[in-house]
C-alpha positions, 0 to 999 in steps of 0.5 A: 062723716065729715067733721066727725073724725076722732082718734077713735073713729080714725082707729076703727077706719085704720083697723077696718073695723065694722062700726057706725057713728051716731050724733045726738044732742043731749046737754052734758049736765043733763040728769040721767045723761046716759038714759037720755043719750039712749033715748036720743039714739032710740036704742035700748039704754042697756046697749049704751056704755059709759067709759070711766077713768079710775085709779086702782092702786095708783094706776089708771084703768078704764071701766066700760059700764052700762049707763043703766048701772053704776060702777062697782069700784070694789069689783073693778079693783078685783078685776084689775088685780088691785085693792082700792079703786077711786074715780080719777081726777077729771083733769088727769083723765082728760090729759091721759086719754086726750078726750074730755069728760062726756066724750071719753072713748075707750078707743083711740086714747092718747095713752092706751090704758088697761081696760075692763068691760062690764060682762053684760056686753057678752049678751049683746050683738052690738053696743054704743060707746063714745066716739071721742066727742060729746054728742057722738057715739059709736055702734061697735060689736063688743068683741071688736071693742074688747079686741081693740082695747085689750080689754078683760070682762068682769061684772063691774056694774051694779044695777 
């Protein structure tokens, strides 16, 4: 795993959480990026999740949704106890999490943000999320991700 250490992988190692790290090579500006990542990893797209930083009533929240769908902003706002939600400014998201777009992990963020994971994870034995760097995914049990992020689950994805 040399050269693959990130704050997310360091957190998992410290907590002794079973996981695996999976590199892939998909250009960040690729159309249908998430589906291409799933194809590159050779896993069903429904197991690959993206982490989006969203402003809900002026506070930042992380939404973790399958790459096969889109984030339902109204559902996220309700799940986070707010009224309005919009994607956060890219620079603010990067500065707050310590990660770059395309590599934002829900784990090991510079400042731990409230997190909502789409309830579709409840049917999965494992899920893939960014390891904190473009081109690197983590395979982790959903229960471990939820526990480590203090996340709640809700139906926040469409599609």
